[in-house]
PDB file of N, CA, C, O and CB in Angstrom:
ATOM      1  N   UNK A   1       6.672  59.781  59.176  1.00  0.00           N
ATOM      2  CA  UNK A   1       6.457  60.871  59.915  1.00  0.00           C
ATOM      3  C   UNK A   1       5.176  60.600  60.961  1.00  0.00           C
ATOM      4  O   UNK A   1       4.096  60.155  60.573  1.00  0.00           O
ATOM      5  CB  UNK A   1       6.246  62.057  58.921  1.00  0.00           C
ATOM      6  N   UNK A   2       5.452  60.912  62.233  1.00  0.00           N
ATOM      7  CA  UNK A   2       4.434  60.621  63.233  1.00  0.00           C
ATOM      8  C   UNK A   2       3.390  61.668  63.073  1.00  0.00           C
ATOM      9  O   UNK A   2       3.682  62.821  62.756  1.00  0.00           O
ATOM     10  CB  UNK A   2       5.002  60.593  64.684  1.00  0.00           C
ATOM     11  N   UNK A   3       2.255  61.294  63.276  1.00  0.00           N
ATOM     12  CA  UNK A   3       1.005  62.290  63.229  1.00  0.00           C
ATOM     13  C   UNK A   3       1.040  63.102  64.575  1.00  0.00           C
ATOM     14  O   UNK A   3       1.167  62.564  65.675  1.00  0.00           O
ATOM     15  CB  UNK A   3      -0.529  61.435  63.086  1.00  0.00           C
ATOM     16  N   UNK A   4       0.924  64.343  64.388  1.00  0.00           N
ATOM     17  CA  UNK A   4       0.955  65.161  65.762  1.00  0.00           C
ATOM     18  C   UNK A   4      -0.490  65.803  65.829  1.00  0.00           C
ATOM     19  O   UNK A   4      -1.159  66.114  64.844  1.00  0.00           O
ATOM     20  CB  UNK A   4       2.238  66.437  65.807  1.00  0.00           C
ATOM     21  N   UNK A   5      -0.845  65.943  67.098  1.00  0.00           N
ATOM     22  CA  UNK A   5      -2.182  66.320  67.516  1.00  0.00           C
ATOM     23  C   UNK A   5      -2.131  67.889  67.170  1.00  0.00           C
ATOM     24  O   UNK A   5      -1.208  68.642  67.480  1.00  0.00           O
ATOM     25  CB  UNK A   5      -2.510  65.943  69.175  1.00  0.00           C
ATOM     26  N   UNK A   6      -3.241  68.224  66.502  1.00  0.00           N
ATOM     27  CA  UNK A   6      -3.490  69.661  66.195  1.00  0.00           C
ATOM     28  C   UNK A   6      -3.637  70.404  67.448  1.00  0.00           C
ATOM     29  O   UNK A   6      -4.271  69.959  68.405  1.00  0.00           O
ATOM     30  CB  UNK A   6      -4.734  69.867  65.328  1.00  0.00           C
ATOM     31  N   UNK A   7      -3.025  71.582  67.435  1.00  0.00           N
ATOM     32  CA  UNK A   7      -3.101  72.518  68.657  1.00  0.00           C
ATOM     33  C   UNK A   7      -4.409  73.063  68.713  1.00  0.00           C
ATOM     34  O   UNK A   7      -4.991  73.466  67.706  1.00  0.00           O
ATOM     35  CB  UNK A   7      -2.079  73.685  68.630  1.00  0.00           C
ATOM     36  N   UNK A   8      -4.941  73.093  69.977  1.00  0.00           N
ATOM     37  CA  UNK A   8      -6.339  73.802  70.175  1.00  0.00           C
ATOM     38  C   UNK A   8      -6.114  75.283  70.227  1.00  0.00           C
ATOM     39  O   UNK A   8      -4.983  75.727  70.425  1.00  0.00           O
ATOM     40  CB  UNK A   8      -7.106  73.336  71.558  1.00  0.00           C
ATOM     41  N   UNK A   9      -7.075  76.003  70.069  1.00  0.00           N
ATOM     42  CA  UNK A   9      -7.145  77.536  70.017  1.00  0.00           C
ATOM     43  C   UNK A   9      -6.658  78.019  71.428  1.00  0.00           C
ATOM     44  O   UNK A   9      -5.908  78.990  71.520  1.00  0.00           O
ATOM     45  CB  UNK A   9      -8.722  78.104  69.679  1.00  0.00           C
ATOM     46  N   UNK A  10      -7.062  77.380  72.437  1.00  0.00           N
ATOM     47  CA  UNK A  10      -6.516  77.823  73.746  1.00  0.00           C
ATOM     48  C   UNK A  10      -5.029  77.546  73.951  1.00  0.00           C
ATOM     49  O   UNK A  10      -4.354  78.318  74.632  1.00  0.00           O
ATOM     50  CB  UNK A  10      -7.274  77.156  74.849  1.00  0.00           C
ATOM     51  N   UNK A  11      -4.460  76.374  73.332  1.00  0.00           N
ATOM     52  CA  UNK A  11      -3.000  76.147  73.459  1.00  0.00           C
ATOM     53  C   UNK A  11      -2.342  77.294  72.732  1.00  0.00           C
ATOM     54  O   UNK A  11      -1.364  77.813  73.269  1.00  0.00           O
ATOM     55  CB  UNK A  11      -2.539  74.731  72.860  1.00  0.00           C
ATOM     56  N   UNK A  12      -2.770  77.742  71.579  1.00  0.00           N
ATOM     57  CA  UNK A  12      -2.208  78.590  70.872  1.00  0.00           C
ATOM     58  C   UNK A  12      -2.239  79.980  71.376  1.00  0.00           C
ATOM     59  O   UNK A  12      -1.248  80.691  71.206  1.00  0.00           O
ATOM     60  CB  UNK A  12      -2.694  78.472  69.729  1.00  0.00           C
ATOM     61  N   UNK A  13      -3.364  80.463  72.024  1.00  0.00           N
ATOM     62  CA  UNK A  13      -3.426  81.679  72.659  1.00  0.00           C
ATOM     63  C   UNK A  13      -2.393  81.978  73.761  1.00  0.00           C
ATOM     64  O   UNK A  13      -2.030  83.136  73.967  1.00  0.00           O
ATOM     65  CB  UNK A  13      -4.691  81.786  73.167  1.00  0.00           C
ATOM     66  N   UNK A  14      -1.939  80.983  74.437  1.00  0.00           N
ATOM     67  CA  UNK A  14      -1.043  81.055  75.620  1.00  0.00           C
ATOM     68  C   UNK A  14       0.395  80.986  75.108  1.00  0.00           C
ATOM     69  O   UNK A  14       1.338  81.142  75.884  1.00  0.00           O
ATOM     70  CB  UNK A  14      -1.338  79.874  76.666  1.00  0.00           C
ATOM     71  N   UNK A  15       0.569  80.754  73.805  1.00  0.00           N
ATOM     72  CA  UNK A  15       1.963  80.584  73.288  1.00  0.00           C
ATOM     73  C   UNK A  15       2.535  81.977  73.006  1.00  0.00           C
ATOM     74  O   UNK A  15       1.806  82.888  72.613  1.00  0.00           O
ATOM     75  CB  UNK A  15       1.998  79.678  71.959  1.00  0.00           C
ATOM     76  N   UNK A  16       3.929  82.141  73.224  1.00  0.00           N
ATOM     77  CA  UNK A  16       4.513  83.397  72.819  1.00  0.00           C
ATOM     78  C   UNK A  16       4.669  83.564  71.401  1.00  0.00           C
ATOM     79  O   UNK A  16       4.570  82.605  70.635  1.00  0.00           O
ATOM     80  CB  UNK A  16       5.758  83.574  73.412  1.00  0.00           C
ATOM     81  N   UNK A  17       4.930  84.838  70.979  1.00  0.00           N
ATOM     82  CA  UNK A  17       5.186  85.069  69.516  1.00  0.00           C
ATOM     83  C   UNK A  17       6.125  84.195  68.904  1.00  0.00           C
ATOM     84  O   UNK A  17       5.909  83.698  67.798  1.00  0.00           O
ATOM     85  CB  UNK A  17       5.650  86.382  69.272  1.00  0.00           C
ATOM     86  N   UNK A  18       7.365  83.937  69.696  1.00  0.00           N
ATOM     87  CA  UNK A  18       8.399  83.027  69.076  1.00  0.00           C
ATOM     88  C   UNK A  18       8.019  81.655  68.903  1.00  0.00           C
ATOM     89  O   UNK A  18       8.400  80.984  67.944  1.00  0.00           O
ATOM     90  CB  UNK A  18       9.596  83.011  69.846  1.00  0.00           C
ATOM     91  N   UNK A  19       7.190  81.180  69.921  1.00  0.00           N
ATOM     92  CA  UNK A  19       6.613  79.724  69.875  1.00  0.00           C
ATOM     93  C   UNK A  19       5.598  79.707  68.718  1.00  0.00           C
ATOM     94  O   UNK A  19       5.530  78.684  68.036  1.00  0.00           O
ATOM     95  CB  UNK A  19       5.853  79.267  71.329  1.00  0.00           C
ATOM     96  N   UNK A  20       4.888  80.648  68.471  1.00  0.00           N
ATOM     97  CA  UNK A  20       3.909  80.672  67.363  1.00  0.00           C
ATOM     98  C   UNK A  20       4.697  80.589  65.990  1.00  0.00           C
ATOM     99  O   UNK A  20       4.344  79.836  65.082  1.00  0.00           O
ATOM    100  CB  UNK A  20       3.000  82.022  67.440  1.00  0.00           C
ATOM    101  N   UNK A  21       5.724  81.376  65.923  1.00  0.00           N
ATOM    102  CA  UNK A  21       6.518  81.471  64.699  1.00  0.00           C
ATOM    103  C   UNK A  21       7.253  80.115  64.332  1.00  0.00           C
ATOM    104  O   UNK A  21       7.337  79.687  63.180  1.00  0.00           O
ATOM    105  CB  UNK A  21       7.559  82.613  64.870  1.00  0.00           C
ATOM    106  N   UNK A  22       7.747  79.524  65.400  1.00  0.00           N
ATOM    107  CA  UNK A  22       8.440  78.193  65.179  1.00  0.00           C
ATOM    108  C   UNK A  22       7.448  77.182  64.802  1.00  0.00           C
ATOM    109  O   UNK A  22       7.689  76.393  63.888  1.00  0.00           O
ATOM    110  CB  UNK A  22       9.207  77.705  66.435  1.00  0.00           C
ATOM    111  N   UNK A  23       6.278  77.159  65.497  1.00  0.00           N
ATOM    112  CA  UNK A  23       5.235  76.221  65.092  1.00  0.00           C
ATOM    113  C   UNK A  23       4.751  76.510  63.679  1.00  0.00           C
ATOM    114  O   UNK A  23       4.535  75.559  62.927  1.00  0.00           O
ATOM    115  CB  UNK A  23       4.062  76.276  66.066  1.00  0.00           C
ATOM    116  N   UNK A  24       4.580  77.671  63.298  1.00  0.00           N
ATOM    117  CA  UNK A  24       4.223  78.049  61.953  1.00  0.00           C
ATOM    118  C   UNK A  24       5.264  77.489  60.951  1.00  0.00           C
ATOM    119  O   UNK A  24       4.839  76.828  60.003  1.00  0.00           O
ATOM    120  CB  UNK A  24       4.117  79.590  61.842  1.00  0.00           C
ATOM    121  N   UNK A  25       6.547  77.693  61.083  1.00  0.00           N
ATOM    122  CA  UNK A  25       7.528  77.034  60.252  1.00  0.00           C
ATOM    123  C   UNK A  25       7.567  75.689  60.270  1.00  0.00           C
ATOM    124  O   UNK A  25       7.863  75.120  59.220  1.00  0.00           O
ATOM    125  CB  UNK A  25       8.722  77.415  60.525  1.00  0.00           C
ATOM    126  N   UNK A  26       7.297  74.959  61.381  1.00  0.00           N
ATOM    127  CA  UNK A  26       7.350  73.456  61.403  1.00  0.00           C
ATOM    128  C   UNK A  26       6.044  72.971  60.661  1.00  0.00           C
ATOM    129  O   UNK A  26       6.152  71.956  59.973  1.00  0.00           O
ATOM    130  CB  UNK A  26       7.431  72.859  62.975  1.00  0.00           C
ATOM    131  N   UNK A  27       4.849  73.588  60.735  1.00  0.00           N
ATOM    132  CA  UNK A  27       3.613  73.175  60.077  1.00  0.00           C
ATOM    133  C   UNK A  27       3.776  73.374  58.569  1.00  0.00           C
ATOM    134  O   UNK A  27       3.247  72.573  57.799  1.00  0.00           O
ATOM    135  CB  UNK A  27       2.383  73.980  60.623  1.00  0.00           C
ATOM    136  N   UNK A  28       4.516  74.455  58.100  1.00  0.00           N
ATOM    137  CA  UNK A  28       4.611  74.814  56.699  1.00  0.00           C
ATOM    138  C   UNK A  28       5.445  73.706  56.122  1.00  0.00           C
ATOM    139  O   UNK A  28       5.123  73.208  55.043  1.00  0.00           O
ATOM    140  CB  UNK A  28       5.240  76.266  56.451  1.00  0.00           C
ATOM    141  N   UNK A  29       6.538  73.280  56.810  1.00  0.00           N
ATOM    142  CA  UNK A  29       7.311  72.138  56.309  1.00  0.00           C
ATOM    143  C   UNK A  29       6.555  70.908  56.162  1.00  0.00           C
ATOM    144  O   UNK A  29       6.678  70.206  55.158  1.00  0.00           O
ATOM    145  CB  UNK A  29       8.419  71.868  57.162  1.00  0.00           C
ATOM    146  N   UNK A  30       5.753  70.610  57.155  1.00  0.00           N
ATOM    147  CA  UNK A  30       4.888  69.318  57.206  1.00  0.00           C
ATOM    148  C   UNK A  30       3.948  69.477  55.995  1.00  0.00           C
ATOM    149  O   UNK A  30       3.877  68.547  55.193  1.00  0.00           O
ATOM    150  CB  UNK A  30       3.998  69.136  58.678  1.00  0.00           C
ATOM    151  N   UNK A  31       3.206  70.622  55.808  1.00  0.00           N
ATOM    152  CA  UNK A  31       2.299  70.870  54.624  1.00  0.00           C
ATOM    153  C   UNK A  31       3.063  70.662  53.374  1.00  0.00           C
ATOM    154  O   UNK A  31       2.482  70.143  52.421  1.00  0.00           O
ATOM    155  CB  UNK A  31       1.694  72.312  54.628  1.00  0.00           C
ATOM    156  N   UNK A  32       4.332  71.020  53.274  1.00  0.00           N
ATOM    157  CA  UNK A  32       5.106  70.785  52.039  1.00  0.00           C
ATOM    158  C   UNK A  32       5.193  69.396  51.838  1.00  0.00           C
ATOM    159  O   UNK A  32       4.856  68.933  50.748  1.00  0.00           O
ATOM    160  CB  UNK A  32       6.471  71.374  52.062  1.00  0.00           C
ATOM    161  N   UNK A  33       5.643  68.591  52.839  1.00  0.00           N
ATOM    162  CA  UNK A  33       5.921  67.206  52.615  1.00  0.00           C
ATOM    163  C   UNK A  33       4.565  66.498  52.443  1.00  0.00           C
ATOM    164  O   UNK A  33       4.525  65.496  51.729  1.00  0.00           O
ATOM    165  CB  UNK A  33       6.765  66.597  53.790  1.00  0.00           C
ATOM    166  N   UNK A  34       3.485  66.934  53.029  1.00  0.00           N
ATOM    167  CA  UNK A  34       2.236  66.292  52.749  1.00  0.00           C
ATOM    168  C   UNK A  34       1.779  66.443  51.250  1.00  0.00           C
ATOM    169  O   UNK A  34       1.177  65.542  50.667  1.00  0.00           O
ATOM    170  CB  UNK A  34       1.187  66.862  53.681  1.00  0.00           C
ATOM    171  N   UNK A  35       2.099  67.618  50.680  1.00  0.00           N
ATOM    172  CA  UNK A  35       1.754  67.905  49.292  1.00  0.00           C
ATOM    173  C   UNK A  35       2.441  66.896  48.350  1.00  0.00           C
ATOM    174  O   UNK A  35       1.861  66.320  47.430  1.00  0.00           O
ATOM    175  CB  UNK A  35       2.161  69.359  48.925  1.00  0.00           C
ATOM    176  N   UNK A  36       3.800  66.738  48.697  1.00  0.00           N
ATOM    177  CA  UNK A  36       4.520  65.730  47.835  1.00  0.00           C
ATOM    178  C   UNK A  36       3.999  64.224  48.054  1.00  0.00           C
ATOM    179  O   UNK A  36       4.065  63.387  47.154  1.00  0.00           O
ATOM    180  CB  UNK A  36       6.096  65.801  48.165  1.00  0.00           C
ATOM    181  N   UNK A  37       3.525  63.979  49.210  1.00  0.00           N
ATOM    182  CA  UNK A  37       2.989  62.692  49.437  1.00  0.00           C
ATOM    183  C   UNK A  37       1.879  62.478  48.749  1.00  0.00           C
ATOM    184  O   UNK A  37       1.699  61.399  48.183  1.00  0.00           O
ATOM    185  CB  UNK A  37       2.741  62.437  50.703  1.00  0.00           C
ATOM    186  N   UNK A  38       0.959  63.505  48.702  1.00  0.00           N
ATOM    187  CA  UNK A  38      -0.293  63.465  47.950  1.00  0.00           C
ATOM    188  C   UNK A  38      -0.049  63.274  46.390  1.00  0.00           C
ATOM    189  O   UNK A  38      -0.727  62.533  45.679  1.00  0.00           O
ATOM    190  CB  UNK A  38      -1.089  64.789  48.222  1.00  0.00           C
ATOM    191  N   UNK A  39       0.915  63.977  46.005  1.00  0.00           N
ATOM    192  CA  UNK A  39       1.173  63.902  44.493  1.00  0.00           C
ATOM    193  C   UNK A  39       1.710  62.576  44.115  1.00  0.00           C
ATOM    194  O   UNK A  39       1.475  62.148  42.986  1.00  0.00           O
ATOM    195  CB  UNK A  39       2.180  64.993  44.013  1.00  0.00           C
ATOM    196  N   UNK A  40       2.427  61.872  44.977  1.00  0.00           N
ATOM    197  CA  UNK A  40       3.013  60.649  44.596  1.00  0.00           C
ATOM    198  C   UNK A  40       2.127  59.424  45.190  1.00  0.00           C
ATOM    199  O   UNK A  40       2.528  58.263  45.265  1.00  0.00           O
ATOM    200  CB  UNK A  40       4.521  60.624  45.109  1.00  0.00           C
ATOM    201  N   UNK A  41       0.902  59.870  45.582  1.00  0.00           N
ATOM    202  CA  UNK A  41      -0.041  58.720  46.074  1.00  0.00           C
ATOM    203  C   UNK A  41       0.422  58.019  47.329  1.00  0.00           C
ATOM    204  O   UNK A  41      -0.013  56.889  47.552  1.00  0.00           O
ATOM    205  CB  UNK A  41      -0.186  57.623  44.979  1.00  0.00           C
ATOM    206  N   UNK A  42       1.278  58.597  48.180  1.00  0.00           N
ATOM    207  CA  UNK A  42       1.789  57.948  49.406  1.00  0.00           C
ATOM    208  C   UNK A  42       1.204  58.520  50.671  1.00  0.00           C
ATOM    209  O   UNK A  42       1.664  58.234  51.776  1.00  0.00           O
ATOM    210  CB  UNK A  42       3.283  58.063  49.468  1.00  0.00           C
ATOM    211  N   UNK A  43       0.139  59.369  50.487  1.00  0.00           N
ATOM    212  CA  UNK A  43      -0.427  59.943  51.595  1.00  0.00           C
ATOM    213  C   UNK A  43      -1.360  58.941  52.459  1.00  0.00           C
ATOM    214  O   UNK A  43      -2.403  58.434  52.047  1.00  0.00           O
ATOM    215  CB  UNK A  43      -1.180  61.129  51.115  1.00  0.00           C
ATOM    216  N   UNK A  44      -0.812  58.764  53.670  1.00  0.00           N
ATOM    217  CA  UNK A  44      -1.628  57.889  54.577  1.00  0.00           C
ATOM    218  C   UNK A  44      -2.794  58.355  55.215  1.00  0.00           C
ATOM    219  O   UNK A  44      -3.718  57.568  55.423  1.00  0.00           O
ATOM    220  CB  UNK A  44      -0.889  57.451  55.563  1.00  0.00           C
ATOM    221  N   UNK A  45      -2.878  59.727  55.607  1.00  0.00           N
ATOM    222  CA  UNK A  45      -3.857  60.263  56.277  1.00  0.00           C
ATOM    223  C   UNK A  45      -4.304  61.580  55.614  1.00  0.00           C
ATOM    224  O   UNK A  45      -3.825  62.652  55.982  1.00  0.00           O
ATOM    225  CB  UNK A  45      -3.451  60.408  57.628  1.00  0.00           C
ATOM    226  N   UNK A  46      -5.182  61.498  54.678  1.00  0.00           N
ATOM    227  CA  UNK A  46      -5.593  62.706  53.891  1.00  0.00           C
ATOM    228  C   UNK A  46      -6.120  63.888  54.760  1.00  0.00           C
ATOM    229  O   UNK A  46      -5.961  65.063  54.429  1.00  0.00           O
ATOM    230  CB  UNK A  46      -6.696  62.303  52.887  1.00  0.00           C
ATOM    231  N   UNK A  47      -6.735  63.507  55.854  1.00  0.00           N
ATOM    232  CA  UNK A  47      -7.333  64.463  56.837  1.00  0.00           C
ATOM    233  C   UNK A  47      -6.181  65.319  57.385  1.00  0.00           C
ATOM    234  O   UNK A  47      -6.388  66.499  57.668  1.00  0.00           O
ATOM    235  CB  UNK A  47      -8.112  63.693  58.039  1.00  0.00           C
ATOM    236  N   UNK A  48      -5.051  64.793  57.532  1.00  0.00           N
ATOM    237  CA  UNK A  48      -3.892  65.612  58.058  1.00  0.00           C
ATOM    238  C   UNK A  48      -3.625  66.825  57.298  1.00  0.00           C
ATOM    239  O   UNK A  48      -3.215  67.836  57.869  1.00  0.00           O
ATOM    240  CB  UNK A  48      -2.645  64.827  58.076  1.00  0.00           C
ATOM    241  N   UNK A  49      -3.839  66.782  56.004  1.00  0.00           N
ATOM    242  CA  UNK A  49      -3.626  68.036  55.216  1.00  0.00           C
ATOM    243  C   UNK A  49      -4.625  69.168  55.554  1.00  0.00           C
ATOM    244  O   UNK A  49      -4.294  70.353  55.529  1.00  0.00           O
ATOM    245  CB  UNK A  49      -3.731  67.720  53.715  1.00  0.00           C
ATOM    246  N   UNK A  50      -5.799  68.760  55.855  1.00  0.00           N
ATOM    247  CA  UNK A  50      -6.773  69.863  56.307  1.00  0.00           C
ATOM    248  C   UNK A  50      -6.484  70.325  57.741  1.00  0.00           C
ATOM    249  O   UNK A  50      -6.600  71.514  58.035  1.00  0.00           O
ATOM    250  CB  UNK A  50      -8.282  69.350  56.236  1.00  0.00           C
ATOM    251  N   UNK A  51      -6.115  69.416  58.623  1.00  0.00           N
ATOM    252  CA  UNK A  51      -5.675  69.808  59.968  1.00  0.00           C
ATOM    253  C   UNK A  51      -4.596  70.763  59.961  1.00  0.00           C
ATOM    254  O   UNK A  51      -4.671  71.791  60.634  1.00  0.00           O
ATOM    255  CB  UNK A  51      -5.257  68.666  60.738  1.00  0.00           C
ATOM    256  N   UNK A  52      -3.485  70.461  59.162  1.00  0.00           N
ATOM    257  CA  UNK A  52      -2.298  71.343  59.095  1.00  0.00           C
ATOM    258  C   UNK A  52      -2.760  72.662  58.528  1.00  0.00           C
ATOM    259  O   UNK A  52      -2.503  73.708  59.125  1.00  0.00           O
ATOM    260  CB  UNK A  52      -1.134  70.721  58.214  1.00  0.00           C
ATOM    261  N   UNK A  53      -3.458  72.649  57.354  1.00  0.00           N
ATOM    262  CA  UNK A  53      -3.918  73.998  56.792  1.00  0.00           C
ATOM    263  C   UNK A  53      -4.694  74.867  57.798  1.00  0.00           C
ATOM    264  O   UNK A  53      -4.431  76.066  57.891  1.00  0.00           O
ATOM    265  CB  UNK A  53      -4.835  73.771  55.552  1.00  0.00           C
ATOM    266  N   UNK A  54      -5.585  74.322  58.506  1.00  0.00           N
ATOM    267  CA  UNK A  54      -6.336  75.054  59.499  1.00  0.00           C
ATOM    268  C   UNK A  54      -5.643  75.607  60.667  1.00  0.00           C
ATOM    269  O   UNK A  54      -5.928  76.694  61.170  1.00  0.00           O
ATOM    270  CB  UNK A  54      -7.316  74.259  59.969  1.00  0.00           C
ATOM    271  N   UNK A  55      -4.603  74.716  61.131  1.00  0.00           N
ATOM    272  CA  UNK A  55      -3.802  75.097  62.235  1.00  0.00           C
ATOM    273  C   UNK A  55      -2.909  76.386  61.765  1.00  0.00           C
ATOM    274  O   UNK A  55      -2.757  77.378  62.479  1.00  0.00           O
ATOM    275  CB  UNK A  55      -2.896  73.822  62.713  1.00  0.00           C
ATOM    276  N   UNK A  56      -2.387  76.244  60.573  1.00  0.00           N
ATOM    277  CA  UNK A  56      -1.693  77.335  60.043  1.00  0.00           C
ATOM    278  C   UNK A  56      -2.465  78.648  59.988  1.00  0.00           C
ATOM    279  O   UNK A  56      -1.985  79.744  60.276  1.00  0.00           O
ATOM    280  CB  UNK A  56      -1.251  76.984  58.749  1.00  0.00           C
ATOM    281  N   UNK A  57      -3.712  78.419  59.588  1.00  0.00           N
ATOM    282  CA  UNK A  57      -4.628  79.705  59.608  1.00  0.00           C
ATOM    283  C   UNK A  57      -4.947  80.270  60.953  1.00  0.00           C
ATOM    284  O   UNK A  57      -5.098  81.474  61.162  1.00  0.00           O
ATOM    285  CB  UNK A  57      -5.978  79.415  58.956  1.00  0.00           C
ATOM    286  N   UNK A  58      -5.047  79.252  61.926  1.00  0.00           N
ATOM    287  CA  UNK A  58      -5.181  79.814  63.367  1.00  0.00           C
ATOM    288  C   UNK A  58      -4.103  80.602  63.863  1.00  0.00           C
ATOM    289  O   UNK A  58      -4.293  81.641  64.495  1.00  0.00           O
ATOM    290  CB  UNK A  58      -5.341  78.765  64.332  1.00  0.00           C
ATOM    291  N   UNK A  59      -2.860  80.092  63.570  1.00  0.00           N
ATOM    292  CA  UNK A  59      -1.662  80.662  63.975  1.00  0.00           C
ATOM    293  C   UNK A  59      -1.616  82.127  63.383  1.00  0.00           C
ATOM    294  O   UNK A  59      -1.439  83.109  64.104  1.00  0.00           O
ATOM    295  CB  UNK A  59      -0.463  79.769  63.518  1.00  0.00           C
ATOM    296  N   UNK A  60      -1.782  82.195  62.072  1.00  0.00           N
ATOM    297  CA  UNK A  60      -1.752  83.353  61.376  1.00  0.00           C
ATOM    298  C   UNK A  60      -2.727  84.516  61.908  1.00  0.00           C
ATOM    299  O   UNK A  60      -2.425  85.697  62.078  1.00  0.00           O
ATOM    300  CB  UNK A  60      -2.039  82.997  60.014  1.00  0.00           C
ATOM    301  N   UNK A  61      -3.905  83.929  62.120  1.00  0.00           N
ATOM    302  CA  UNK A  61      -4.881  84.892  62.731  1.00  0.00           C
ATOM    303  C   UNK A  61      -4.565  85.345  63.927  1.00  0.00           C
ATOM    304  O   UNK A  61      -4.725  86.546  64.142  1.00  0.00           O
ATOM    305  CB  UNK A  61      -6.116  84.403  62.866  1.00  0.00           C
ATOM    306  N   UNK A  62      -4.094  84.558  64.872  1.00  0.00           N
ATOM    307  CA  UNK A  62      -3.494  85.025  66.209  1.00  0.00           C
ATOM    308  C   UNK A  62      -2.432  86.112  66.106  1.00  0.00           C
ATOM    309  O   UNK A  62      -2.459  87.160  66.752  1.00  0.00           O
ATOM    310  CB  UNK A  62      -2.852  83.839  66.933  1.00  0.00           C
ATOM    311  N   UNK A  63      -1.452  85.743  65.190  1.00  0.00           N
ATOM    312  CA  UNK A  63      -0.446  86.745  65.012  1.00  0.00           C
ATOM    313  C   UNK A  63      -0.927  88.077  64.412  1.00  0.00           C
ATOM    314  O   UNK A  63      -0.345  89.126  64.686  1.00  0.00           O
ATOM    315  CB  UNK A  63       0.598  86.193  64.173  1.00  0.00           C
ATOM    316  N   UNK A  64      -1.921  88.036  63.648  1.00  0.00           N
ATOM    317  CA  UNK A  64      -2.449  89.302  62.982  1.00  0.00           C
ATOM    318  C   UNK A  64      -3.234  90.019  64.032  1.00  0.00           C
ATOM    319  O   UNK A  64      -3.198  91.250  64.058  1.00  0.00           O
ATOM    320  CB  UNK A  64      -3.378  89.006  61.678  1.00  0.00           C
ATOM    321  N   UNK A  65      -3.974  89.313  64.941  1.00  0.00           N
ATOM    322  CA  UNK A  65      -4.762  89.954  66.103  1.00  0.00           C
ATOM    323  C   UNK A  65      -3.748  90.640  67.041  1.00  0.00           C
ATOM    324  O   UNK A  65      -3.959  91.760  67.506  1.00  0.00           O
ATOM    325  CB  UNK A  65      -5.642  88.830  66.948  1.00  0.00           C
ATOM    326  N   UNK A  66      -2.596  89.890  67.309  1.00  0.00           N
ATOM    327  CA  UNK A  66      -1.696  90.448  68.224  1.00  0.00           C
ATOM    328  C   UNK A  66      -0.995  91.753  67.692  1.00  0.00           C
ATOM    329  O   UNK A  66      -0.823  92.710  68.446  1.00  0.00           O
ATOM    330  CB  UNK A  66      -0.695  89.406  68.576  1.00  0.00           C
ATOM    331  N   UNK A  67      -0.614  91.769  66.446  1.00  0.00           N
ATOM    332  CA  UNK A  67      -0.057  92.907  65.706  1.00  0.00           C
ATOM    333  C   UNK A  67      -1.057  94.135  65.721  1.00  0.00           C
ATOM    334  O   UNK A  67      -0.659  95.268  65.992  1.00  0.00           O
ATOM    335  CB  UNK A  67       0.262  92.463  64.215  1.00  0.00           C
ATOM    336  N   UNK A  68      -2.300  93.868  65.433  1.00  0.00           N
ATOM    337  CA  UNK A  68      -3.284  94.847  65.440  1.00  0.00           C
ATOM    338  C   UNK A  68      -3.508  95.447  66.801  1.00  0.00           C
ATOM    339  O   UNK A  68      -3.661  96.661  66.941  1.00  0.00           O
ATOM    340  CB  UNK A  68      -4.497  94.299  64.926  1.00  0.00           C
ATOM    341  N   UNK A  69      -3.527  94.512  67.901  1.00  0.00           N
ATOM    342  CA  UNK A  69      -3.811  95.091  69.243  1.00  0.00           C
ATOM    343  C   UNK A  69      -2.559  95.876  69.729  1.00  0.00           C
ATOM    344  O   UNK A  69      -2.716  96.870  70.437  1.00  0.00           O
ATOM    345  CB  UNK A  69      -4.199  93.936  70.293  1.00  0.00           C
ATOM    346  N   UNK A  70      -1.317  95.450  69.363  1.00  0.00           N
ATOM    347  CA  UNK A  70      -0.146  96.258  69.611  1.00  0.00           C
ATOM    348  C   UNK A  70      -0.158  97.658  68.989  1.00  0.00           C
ATOM    349  O   UNK A  70       0.215  98.684  69.559  1.00  0.00           O
ATOM    350  CB  UNK A  70       1.021  95.538  69.127  1.00  0.00           C
ATOM    351  N   UNK A  71      -0.622  97.564  67.779  1.00  0.00           N
ATOM    352  CA  UNK A  71      -0.638  98.942  67.020  1.00  0.00           C
ATOM    353  C   UNK A  71      -1.631  99.864  67.570  1.00  0.00           C
ATOM    354  O   UNK A  71      -1.449 101.082  67.579  1.00  0.00           O
ATOM    355  CB  UNK A  71      -0.961  98.782  65.502  1.00  0.00           C
ATOM    356  N   UNK A  72      -2.648  99.313  68.014  1.00  0.00           N
ATOM    357  CA  UNK A  72      -3.700 100.157  68.589  1.00  0.00           C
ATOM    358  C   UNK A  72      -3.386 100.612  69.943  1.00  0.00           C
ATOM    359  O   UNK A  72      -3.852 101.683  70.332  1.00  0.00           O
ATOM    360  CB  UNK A  72      -4.981  99.455  68.617  1.00  0.00           C
ATOM    361  N   UNK A  73      -2.630  99.888  70.709  1.00  0.00           N
ATOM    362  CA  UNK A  73      -2.154 100.177  72.047  1.00  0.00           C
ATOM    363  C   UNK A  73      -1.011 101.186  72.006  1.00  0.00           C
ATOM    364  O   UNK A  73      -0.840 101.928  72.973  1.00  0.00           O
ATOM    365  CB  UNK A  73      -1.707  98.892  72.742  1.00  0.00           C
ATOM    366  N   UNK A  74      -0.217 101.251  70.930  1.00  0.00           N
ATOM    367  CA  UNK A  74       0.971 102.237  70.877  1.00  0.00           C
ATOM    368  C   UNK A  74       0.651 103.474  70.452  1.00  0.00           C
ATOM    369  O   UNK A  74       1.520 104.343  70.370  1.00  0.00           O
ATOM    370  CB  UNK A  74       2.025 101.823  70.036  1.00  0.00           C
TER     371      UNK A  74
END
């Protein structure tokens, strides 16, 4: 599995809701695979687990902010 560069906050802010959702699904799959690699001592980059976890949190935060702003505006 090739290491992917973590998305910056600015990159995520300009992404659409559908793009964020697809990135979230992709990152959750990667997180799942990384957990199995860690359990079997095959993990090459332990720092990637942290990057993926934090990127997932960033995406979820943006999604929550967008839903709150839409609810307040409606």
